[in-house]
C-alpha positions in Angstrom: 0.2 0.3 -0.1 1.7 3.3 -0.8 2.4 5.6 1.8 -0.5 8.1 0.4 -3.1 5.4 0.7 -2.5 4.7 4.1 -2.0 8.5 5.7 -5.8 8.7 3.3 -6.8 5.9 5.3 -5.8 7.4 8.6 -7.7 10.7 7.5 -10.7 8.8 7.0 -10.8 7.6 10.6 -10.1 10.9 12.1 -13.3 11.9 9.8 -15.1 8.9 11.3 -14.3 9.4 14.8 -15.5 13.1 14.4 -18.8 12.0 13.0 -19.1 9.6 15.8 -18.9 12.0 18.2 -21.1 14.6 16.5 -18.5 17.1 15.9 -18.9 17.0 12.1 -20.5 20.3 11.4 -23.4 20.5 8.9 -22.7 23.8 7.8 -19.0 25.9 7.3 -17.8 28.3 9.4 -17.6 31.7 7.9 -14.9 33.1 5.6 -13.8 35.2 8.1 -13.3 32.3 10.5 -11.9 30.0 8.1 -9.4 33.2 7.1 -8.0 33.4 10.4 -4.0 34.1 11.1 -3.5 32.3 14.4 -2.6 28.8 14.5 -5.0 25.9 14.2 -7.8 29.1 13.5 -7.9 29.1 17.6 -9.5 32.3 17.7 -12.5 31.4 15.3 -12.5 27.6 15.4 -12.8 25.2 17.8 -10.4 22.1 16.8 -13.0 19.7 15.4 -13.8 22.1 13.2 -10.2 23.4 12.5 -9.8 19.3 11.7 -12.9 19.5 9.3 -12.8 22.4 7.5 -8.9 23.3 7.4 -6.8 20.3 8.2 -8.5 17.1 6.5 -9.5 19.0 3.2 -5.3 20.3 3.1 -4.2 16.4 4.2 -6.3 14.9 1.4 -5.4 17.4 -1.4 -1.5 16.7 -0.6 -2.6 12.8 -0.8 -4.3 12.9 -3.9 -1.3 15.3 -5.4 0.8 12.6 -3.8 2.9 15.0 -2.0 4.0 15.1 1.8 3.3 17.0 4.5 6.1 19.6 5.0 6.8 19.1 8.2 6.5 17.3 11.4 2.5 16.5 12.7 1.7 16.7 16.3 -1.8 17.1 16.6 -2.6 14.6 19.1 -1.3 16.7 21.9 -3.2 19.5 21.1 -6.7 17.0 20.8 -5.3 15.7 24.5 -5.3 19.4 26.0 -8.4 20.3 23.9 -10.6 17.3 25.0 -9.0 16.9 28.4 -11.6 17.0 31.3 -14.4 16.6 28.7 -16.8 13.6 29.0 -16.5 12.6 25.4 -15.4 9.0 24.6 -12.3 10.3 22.3 -10.1 7.3 22.6 -10.9 6.2 18.9 -10.2 9.5 17.8 -6.8 9.7 19.6 -5.9 6.5 18.3 -6.2 7.7 15.0 -4.6 11.3 15.2 -1.4 9.4 17.4 -1.3 6.9 14.1 -1.5 9.9 11.7 1.1 12.2 13.6 3.5 9.0 13.8 3.1 7.7 10.0 3.6 11.6 8.8 6.1 11.6 11.5 8.2 8.4 10.5 8.2 10.0 6.4 10.4 13.1 7.2 
């Protein structure tokens, strides 16, 4: 299996977990919210929104173009901080994010 297919499969797992947790939005954020210049759009989006509307589309585009991400991936620690202390069952999402971080970081 190519690395692009492997990474795309992990992206699908992340999307599935966001949907399972009911964190997948039917409507996109405003163009202004998407235009944030802050890292991870922390001033305008939640982490699940950033994953759905920024990260996943960009990663899918890279995989479709058979291009590797430009640097390391460290999304899981951010997600642990975001979901810490909450009552959602995010273990599946954490596993998927950790697997994606690991796979991308072994490519660098």
